[in-house]
ZATIMAR-572732 format. One record per residue (C-alpha): residue in one letter; x, y, z. Coordinates in pm, whole numbers, padded with zeros to 5 digits, always signed. Each point is the difference from the previous one (the first is absolute). Layout:
BEGIN
AXYZ/...
END
This chain:
BEGIN
X+01945-02857+00308/X-00245+00089-00226/X-00343-00119-00107/X+00065-00249-00251/X-00397-00083-00072/X-00215+00291-00193/X-00359-00002-00094/X-00141-00068-00331/X-00110+00307-00045/X+00334+00171+00018/X+00122-00280-00194/X-00230+00167-00267/X+00095+00319+00074/X+00345-00057-00090/X-00023-00194-00276/X-00243+00300-00172/X+00282+00276+00099/X+00287-00226-00154/X-00157+00041-00322/X-00030+00361-00001/X+00209+00217-00238/X+00362+00117+00173/X+00139+00340+00004/X+00226-00080-00240/X-00271-00119-00266/X-00082+00374-00040/X+00071+00285-00242/X+00207+00218+00220/X+00257-00153+00225/X+00058+00111+00363/X+00282+00244+00060/X+00349-00212+00024/X+00215+00249+00160/X-00153+00165+00327/X+00102+00339+00130/X+00017-00137+00384/X+00247-00104+00258/X-00041-00364-00051/X+00404-00059+00143/X-00171+00032+00324/X-00072-00298+00243/X-00297-00100+00133/X-00018-00113+00378/X-00014-00335+00053/X-00251-00102+00264/X+00163-00274+00263/X-00249-00344+00000/X-00106-00151+00300/X-00218-00315-00035/X-00331+00041+00177/X-00255-00296-00039/X-00344+00069-00055/X-00248-00298-00027/X-00371-00034-00039/X-00243-00278-00108/X+00286-00252-00012/X+00226+00234-00248/X+00355+00178+00091/X+00084+00326-00148/X+00330+00176+00063/X+00027+00351+00030/X+00367+00104+00030/X-00100+00346+00046/X-00274+00007+00283/X+00263+00169+00204/X-00021+00295-00120/X-00327+00061+00162/X-00006+00248+00292/X-00344+00137+00151/X+00201+00306+00167/X+00199+00082-00296/X+00299+00074+00203/X+00238-00303-00060/X+00292+00147-00109/X+00101-00240-00259/X-00329+00008-00159/X+00052+00380-00001/X+00347-00017-00130/X-00138-00274-00313/X-00279+00234-00110/X+00265+00281+00020/X+00225-00165-00227/X-00262-00079-00246/X-00074+00383-00011/X+00354+00036-00057/X-00005-00235-00277/X-00294+00151-00179/X+00130+00319+00013/X+00330-00098-00144/X-00126-00131-00298/X-00258+00260-00073/X+00294+00281+00044/X+00074+00087-00317/X-00416+00070-00024/X+00010+00279+00257/X-00025+00260-00275/X-00283-00203-00155/X-00206-00054+00349/X+00054+00372+00093/X-00174+00103-00334/X-00264-00239+00057/X-00071+00070+00314/X+00001+00395-00095/X-00220-00104-00265/X-00262-00197+00198/X+00021+00302+00297/X-00103+00258-00295/X-00321-00175-00041/X-00073+00030+00340/X-00183+00368+00063/X+00183+00139+00273/X-00271+00226+00083/X-00334-00190+00000/X-00346-00069+00211/X-00263-00252-00002/X-00382+00076-00086/X-00138+00115+00358/X-00291-00196+00124/X-00271+00102+00243/X-00038-00190+00329/X-00171+00107+00299/X-00008+00370-00086/X+00348+00039-00109/X+00179+00000-00339/X+00331-00257+00058/X+00273-00016-00257/X+00360-00106-00043/X+00324+00210-00151/X+00333-00044-00140/X+00258+00259+00033/X+00317+00064-00205/X+00276-00276+00074/X-00177-00123+00300/X-00031-00356+00023/X-00326-00040+00225/X-00374+00152+00009/X-00153+00262+00161/X-00359-00039+00149/X-00199+00268+00000/X-00387+00135+00046/X-00239+00266-00013/X-00311+00066+00127/X-00292-00061-00244/X-00198+00353+00013/X+00299+00259+00191/X+00334-00036+00121/X+00354-00005-00044/X+00168-00318-00158/X+00221-00165+00286/X+00260-00283+00027/X-00120-00305+00110/X+00374-00209-00072/X+00308+00081-00144/X+00157-00314-00048/X+00337+00148-00129/X+00035+00142+00371/X-00104-00326+00158/X+00239-00184-00204/X+00326+00218+00075/X+00227-00240+00153/X-00123-00347-00117/X+00125-00200-00290/X-00348-00116-00053/X-00347+00211+00103/X-00343-00127-00117/X-00343+00128+00116/X-00290-00261+00045/X-00272+00093+00037/X-00172+00376+00108/X-00326+00002+00188/X-00180+00357+00080/X-00210+00011+00338/X-00355+00062-00038/X+00033+00336+00129/X+00247+00070-00204/X+00268+00081+00239/X+00180-00326+00055/X+00262-00171-00250/X+00117-00375+00009/X+00251-00095-00177/X+00221-00301-00052/X+00401+00017-00085/X+00220-00304-00073/X+00377+00100+00018/X+00128-00358-00075/X-00175-00100-00296/X-00159-00338+00138/X-00366+00137-00025/X-00036-00010+00389/X-00102+00379+00092/X-00027+00211+00298/X-00329+00226+00040/X+00038+00358+00094/X-00262+00218+00084/X+00027+00422-00076/X-00210+00260+00162/X-00057+00183-00345/X-00079+00324+00186/X+00333+00033+00171/X+00191-00224-00208/X+00135-00182+00279/X-00018-00393+00014/X-00161-00138+00319/X+00211-00255+00215/X-00202-00323-00128/X+00199-00215-00233/X-00115-00364-00119/X+00257-00238-00107/X+00013-00288-00202/X-00281+00059-00242/X-00145-00025-00327/X+00023+00366-00086/X-00373+00002-00004/X-00228+00205+00253/X-00334+00136-00009/X-00175+00242+00244/X-00303-00088+00204/X-00277+00322+00000/X+00053+00089+00359/X+00369+00164-00151/X+00150-00213+00344/X+00073-00337-00122/X+00121-00138-00322/X+00040-00362-00167/X+00305-00168-00148/X+00167-00309-00070/X+00269-00144+00213/X+00271-00210-00197/X+00142-00372+00109/X+00387+00117+00004/X+00099-00343-00119/X-00242-00089-00276/X-00077+00362-00071/X-00373-00068-00033/X-00209+00251+00118/X-00268-00205+00222/X-00110+00206+00278/X-00251+00313+00011/X+00030+00231+00288/X-00196+00306+00110/X+00258+00252+00165/X-00149+00297+00224/X+00224+00321-00044/X+00225+00066+00324/X+00041-00356+00147/X+00276-00249-00090/X-00029-00285-00275/X-00006-00259+00265/X-00355+00103+00070/X-00102-00007-00305/X-00326-00225-00045/X+00000-00301-00257/X-00309+00013-00264/X+00109-00276-00234/X+00260-00262-00007/X+00099-00191-00333/X+00011-00376+00104/X+00054-00122-00334/X+00338+00069-00154/X-00100-00007-00326/X-00156+00260-00023/X+00087+00433-00036/X-00163+00225+00226/X-00076+00370-00087/X-00186+00292+00060/X-00218+00315-00141/X-00306+00161+00066/X-00364+00057-00191/X-00028+00335-00149/X-00241+00107+00206/X+00224-00038+00295/X-00252-00246+00199/X+00182-00305-00001/X+00342-00151-00001/X+00070-00271-00226/X+00259-00268+00091/X+00122-00214-00302/X+00045-00356-00015/X+00186-00168-00297/X+00203-00306-00101/X-00004-00070-00385/X-00349-00208+00021/X-00228+00145+00221/X-00026+00361+00124/X-00227+00167+00246/X-00104+00329+00231/X-00055+00029+00347/X-00152+00378+00114/X+00075+00222+00326/X-00277+00288+00050/X+00190+00313-00029/X-00222+00181+00221/X+00004-00271+00293/X+00352+00045+00186/X-00059-00347+00174/X-00131-00190-00307/X+00099-00346-00085/X+00074-00160-00334/X-00249-00123-00151/X+00029-00212-00347/X-00181+00116-00295/X-00030-00329-00099/X+00215-00366+00174/X+00281-00090-00253/X-00073-00274-00185/X+00152-00230-00219/X+00055+00140-00354/X-00193+00295+00037/X+00159+00355-00032/X-00202+00356+00055/X+00033+00317+00005/X-00223+00263+00120/X-00082+00334-00043/X-00264+00223+00254/X-00276+00226-00108/X-00226+00139+00239/X-00167-00346+00168/X+00083-00201-00258/X+00348-00177-00118/X+00068-00085-00344/X+00229-00331-00024/X+00252-00085-00283/X+00035-00368+00017/X+00065-00342-00165/X-00336-00184+00173/X-00062-00238-00254/X+00145+00220-00264/X+00347-00074-00135/X+00078+00344-00108/X-00194+00151+00248/X-00332+00224+00020/X-00156+00279+00222/X-00247-00036+00244/X-00161+00177+00297/X-00144-00050+00352/X-00125+00206+00281/X+00225+00118+00247/X-00195-00221+00302/X+00029-00304-00233/X+00333-00052-00132/X+00111-00329+00149/X-00297-00224-00187/X+00107-00035-00326/X-00332-00122-00142/X-00120+00393+00088/X+00257+00108-00279/X-00186+00134-00339/X+00175+00037-00326/X+00087+00348-00149/X+00212-00131-00250/X+00010-00330-00108/X+00274-00216-00102/X+00160-00027-00346/X+00198-00296-00106/X+00191+00245-00240/X+00029+00293+00200/X+00226+00067+00323/X-00150+00215+00296/X+00287+00137+00160/X-00099+00319+00156/X-00269+00230+00133/X-00066+00313+00124/X-00329+00133+00165/X-00163+00331+00020/X-00341+00147+00049/X-00217-00140-00273/X+00285-00171-00213/X+00178-00319-00005/X+00332+00046-00207/X+00164-00352-00110/X+00378-00084-00148/X+00011-00313-00170/X+00147-00171-00292/X-00053-00158-00324/X+00259-00196-00188/X+00242+00184+00213/X-00153+00326-00146/X-00114+00210+00327/X-00286+00229+00010/X-00212+00166+00252/X-00398+00073+00024/X-00250+00212+00200/X-00259-00156+00104/X-00318+00188+00124/X-00084-00154+00301/X-00375+00136-00009/X-00067-00122-00374/X+00239-00248-00027/X+00141+00118-00350/X+00374+00000-00011/X+00207+00181-00261/X+00357-00077-00068/X+00284+00279+00014/X+00157+00088-00339/X+00311-00097-00062/X+00291+00218-00193/X+00311-00319-00122/X-00090-00339-00068/X+00270-00150+00282/X-00035+00184+00319/X+00011+00067+00365/X-00278+00101+00193/X-00084+00010+00402/X-00152+00170+00256/X+00192+00296+00174/X-00053+00171+00328/X-00408-00049+00023/X-00107+00145+00334/X-00343+00141-00002/X-00362-00178+00016/X-00136+00267-00157/X+00228+00075-00269/X-00162+00070-00375/X+00293-00144-00147/X+00228-00276+00023/X+00408+00050-00043/X+00186-00216-00192/X+00387-00051-00078/X+00022-00047-00368/X+00340-00161-00215/X+00120-00149-00323/X+00351-00142-00105/X-00006+00333-00193/X-00218+00259+00208/X+00158+00115+00370/X-00237-00040+00272/X-00301+00232+00032/X-00202+00064+00296/X-00395+00051-00137/X-00299+00085+00168/X-00322-00169-00179/X-00325+00127+00057/X-00202-00266+00108/X-00325+00124-00175/X+00130+00098-00341/X+00324-00179+00023/X+00155+00315-00151/X+00388+00004+00102/X+00238+00303+00132/X+00344-00090+00057/X+00148+00149+00272/X+00346-00080-00045/X+00229-00167-00256/X+00370-00088+00130/X+00264+00174-00175/X+00265-00229-00126/X+00237+00251-00194/X-00011+00341-00232/X+00117-00260-00297/X-00239-00304+00066/X-00248-00017-00266/X-00258-00283+00030/X-00071-00031-00393/X+00421-00151-00019/X-00112-00330+00206/X-00244-00295-00093/X-00158-00290+00210/X-00125-00344-00113/X-00181-00256+00142/X+00058-00365-00105/X-00152-00321+00075/X+00303-00240-00022/X-00068-00382-00014/X+00154-00167+00327/X+00099-00405-00010/X-00351-00105+00110/X-00196+00152-00240/X-00053+00309+00244/X+00049+00378-00093/X+00207+00217+00184/X-00069+00377-00047/X+00318+00230-00060/X-00036+00359-00002/X+00309+00183-00185/X+00112+00333-00025/X+00274+00119-00266/X+00099+00349-00170/X-00157-00002-00329/X+00356+00133-00194/X+00191-00303+00159/X-00195-00278-00027/X-00054-00185-00369/X-00079-00324+00128/X+00243-00162-00208/X+00130-00163+00322/X+00328+00213+00064/X-00154+00190+00334/X+00141-00094+00322/X-00277-00123+00231/X-00067+00065+00340/X-00238-00231+00180/X-00172+00042+00316/X-00281-00171+00204/X-00103-00073+00340/X-00264-00318-00015/X-00077-00036+00392/X-00260+00025+00246/X-00258+00099-00231/X+00229+00335-00045/X-00072+00105-00336/X+00191+00262-00160/X-00172+00217-00230/X+00108+00144-00302/X+00102+00398+00199/X+00273+00260-00121/X+00324-00059+00137/X+00235+00319-00039/X+00319-00249+00030/X-00118-00174-00254/X+00091+00302-00247/X+00378-00048+00058/X-00070-00332-00134/X-00231+00039-00292/X+00193+00337-00095/X+00300-00219-00066/X-00182-00271-00228/X-00178-00218+00239/X-00282-00175-00017/X-00162-00051+00343/X-00231-00275+00087/X-00244-00097+00266/X-00050-00334+00023/X-00344-00047+00156/X+00078-00324+00121/X-00204-00288+00201/X+00017+00081+00382/X-00141+00359-00092/X-00405+00054-00044/X+00045+00190-00328/X-00228-00276-00150/X-00252-00030+00319/X+00059-00250+00325/X+00076-00299-00223/X+00279+00168-00157/X+00155+00030+00374/X-00127-00355+00137/X+00216-00154-00324/X+00316+00168+00085/X+00005-00078+00427/X+00061-00290+00201/X+00040-00319-00219/X-00060+00207-00329/X+00276+00228+00070/X+00232-00158-00282/X-00258+00174-00237/X+00125+00372+00107/X+00379-00093-00134/X-00092-00151-00295/X-00221+00272-00090/X+00258+00268+00022/X+00256-00256-00182/X-00293-00079-00292/X-00041+00447+00004/X+00373+00032-00063/X+00028-00301-00270/X-00332+00163-00213/X+00125+00364+00038/X+00363-00127-00162/X-00123-00178-00241/X-00256+00222-00164/X+00214+00310-00043/X-00082+00187+00326/X+00362-00048+00170/X+00334-00136-00069/X+00039-00317+00131/X+00351+00053+00124/X-00077+00290+00186/X-00268-00071+00243/X-00021+00148+00343/X-00190-00153+00276/X-00124+00196+00311/X-00186-00079+00308/X-00028+00065+00361/X-00062-00186+00312/X-00262-00262-00103/X+00045+00111-00337/X+00414-00065+00093/X-00142-00360+00053/X-00085-00027-00341/X+00314+00159-00120/X+00186-00300+00197/X-00214-00233-00178/X+00019+00057-00347/X+00383+00042+00025/X-00015-00333+00097/X-00242-00099-00246/X+00090+00156-00318/X+00346+00250+00039/X+00085-00022-00359/X-00295+00236-00054/X+00119+00295+00180/X+00320+00182-00005/X-00029+00139+00343/X-00249-00061+00280/X-00081+00268+00263/X-00151-00127+00321/X-00063+00270+00285/X-00042-00140+00367/X-00098-00368-00151/X-00206-00238+00183/X+00215-00281-00104/X+00094-00267+00285/X-00378-00128+00002/X+00001-00304+00170/X+00204+00113+00315/X-00151+00313+00077/X-00298-00168-00056/X+00040-00265+00259/X+00098+00275+00245/X-00257+00155+00204/X+00248+00225+00184/X+00093+00183-00348/X-00210+00324-00012/X-00325-00012-00210/X+00029-00428-00066/X-00301-00103+00119/X-00226+00257-00186/X+00099-00135-00311/X-00052-00373+00037/X-00293-00001-00247/X+00185+00172-00236/X+00284-00231-00079/X-00088-00297+00295/X+00106-00115+00314/X+00268-00225-00013/X-00114-00165+00317/X-00195-00226-00276/X+00183-00210-00230/X-00147+00094-00298/X+00016+00339-00025/X+00346-00011+00170/X+00112-00201-00298/X-00143+00230-00284/X+00144+00295+00181/X+00353-00169-00017/X-00040-00068-00396/X-00030+00352-00041/X+00199+00181+00261/X+00278+00209-00140/X+00259-00057+00231/X-00086-00375+00061/X+00019-00044-00408/X+00341+00200-00053/X+00203-00255-00235/X+00315+00023-00153/X-00100+00174-00351/X+00112+00278-00165/X-00273+00349+00110/X-00019+00326-00094/X+00138+00307+00118/X-00176+00062+00341/X-00022+00291+00219/X-00186-00078+00331/X-00069+00280+00277/X-00125+00006+00384/X-00033+00195+00256/X+00134-00134+00360/X-00263+00080+00184/X-00276-00124-00217/X-00290-00121+00168/X-00156-00196-00285/X+00221-00189-00133/X+00339-00030+00193/X+00286+00105-00123/X+00181-00321+00088/X-00218-00177-00341/X+00141+00233-00225/X+00356-00056+00133/X-00011-00379+00041/X-00156-00013-00374/X+00295+00234-00121/X+00282-00261+00205/X-00171-00337-00179/X-00013+00194-00295/X+00397+00081+00012/X+00045-00358+00090/X-00184-00165-00270/X-00029+00184-00313/X+00232-00104-00278/X+00035+00348-00197/X+00152+00308-00014/X-00244+00221+00035/X-00043+00283+00252/X-00184-00065+00326/X-00009+00308+00250/X-00145+00075+00306/X-00128+00326+00114/X-00114+00030+00387/X-00124+00295+00132/X+00109+00024+00331/X-00232+00255+00132/X-00310-00089-00162/X-00252-00299-00009/X-00275-00131-00249/X-00099+00301-00183/X+00351+00112-00026/X+00151+00383+00099/X-00301+00214+00178/X+00066+00355-00216/X-00138+00091-00307/X+00309+00032-00197/X+00283-00214+00213/X-00273-00306-00111/X+00124+00063-00383/X+00346-00055+00041/X-00095-00387+00032/X-00188+00059-00337/X+00321+00145-00165/X+00228-00261+00092/X-00270-00275-00162/X-00030+00214-00324/X+00375+00053-00002/X+00053-00360-00034/X-00279-00097-00195/X+00128+00237-00279/X+00372-00112+00037/X-00103-00332-00071/X-00262+00093-00268/X+00292+00226-00168/X-00234+00301-00006/X+00171+00332+00002/X-00103+00257+00217/
END
């Protein structure tokens, strides 16, 4: 049965949503006749009652039967194929539109392209794409003399696979061996292989069931990797492997026993230390392995502590530490390598500023470069470690995105950054550490007819219902935007895990703005756009703020001339798909259509089952349903549980059968329940990629087919001529 109670917070939200203008109150009416096959019959899923009881509350899940961890159940596969057939039938009249849009999207991808080379251990490394080939080619060239050589041609490796992805490449210290990881299923479970770069032959070593991360010890004989639990898909064991031996003989170096942590791995710039990274949403830390000792043990930098987060970077015998220790928005400290575990010995280098969120650092000989945000606007500062003087790197646009990019050298005299804005394609830039003089090494090519002067961007601060102000980044074409409420709106957000969607160039969005759309990124709570507090105010028991922020942004934009209220299209994926499910339940009249990619929508059932991949690592983001108060709060917004008998907007839902992050059966169940409950005749389409997982197709062109489908669907609903 459906849950009959609802929290006061959600009651308040629903009341507020009911007062919003509906689609029919706008200046332009939605298109009445669609050029779609609306006569096609959607598949109807069978109902098998399944009771789920917790804390004295019983939920009836009629579609629980859709879960098959092996992904081989003939009935489930058949139903998914029916969903695809229905989607294809409905969209059949748009076949030419989809093909045209696909070609348009492909035309903006340079056929022959190469990344900016970076220097590491005596070689220049870069990646190339050729012609119509889907996958990259990894190459290197000696720093001084010698010919360029191919490390991996992924096109050759991918031949014969429906899906193929390389996880990580790692070259041995003597530059003779390449360890790389591959995934041929799209479950993000990788096999590590080792290639002799002198002969081009693979060694017999084959390391299965890994996270894909791999780092070499400096003896060129041993390497470290992370093994995954095949049920939960959490990487939790770090092993040392000796070349020429069987994987069963590998030595366990570290095991994570707390299932709320994710485990990662990297190596210091000087190559002396391998870092094991420990991370959940409320505490982070590092364990060290001496890369020069083939028999090294794992030693904690500082034992994990409740509420403490820290990241480290090594410079000679000093570690620099980016930490929230007594600093909500983080500060930078330093400590001698011999005394890391004594937090009282940490010395402050960059003080905490409650108005500035410090989110990154790079350390080079004599300099510390920091990345930070103030009021959501990013900046970078170069600090002379000898004098303590710090200067800001000048930026060109009022709204932009900037980040560190392939800084591999300790003794570098410049820092490399990647810079972009909503109207400026990404550039790779070297900034001289002493003078701050910039050298642009590459700006991405878009197309021969692209002119940044045709576009404009804005940043708004939109009032939320509780008095907070939500940053919004907008981009549109100057000659089609009049701020008169006639432009269709494409509104995007993510809003979870503290992940911030910075305003950056998206070449695919040109397809929208060139046809008169305003594109908006809503920097809702749950991100860290306005600092750590902005994240904490959108997670756990505050999650409802993410949803109301998004709806408030829509209301503001339609009431203030930025968008036509009858033509608003919302999109989000993964945790952003949870957002889409919530706003569809809470404010369906605000949107003509909602696009939910690989959506996390069955929150309570998934979080109640520790055997479902990655569940336990999410307890500090959403809550643990074993706790009654957390169970009730999650249930109050869980999109699947809150589906009700009401009108819903048009919807396009996507998933991948092999998705390891959000299992296919979450959106599958959601679509089935929506079909059962909704009271409208609007379209509900479910597109399932039977070969891929969370990230979609693996090829650079192939993945654009789903974008073409999405845009064709939106344009048809919006009445936009192609």
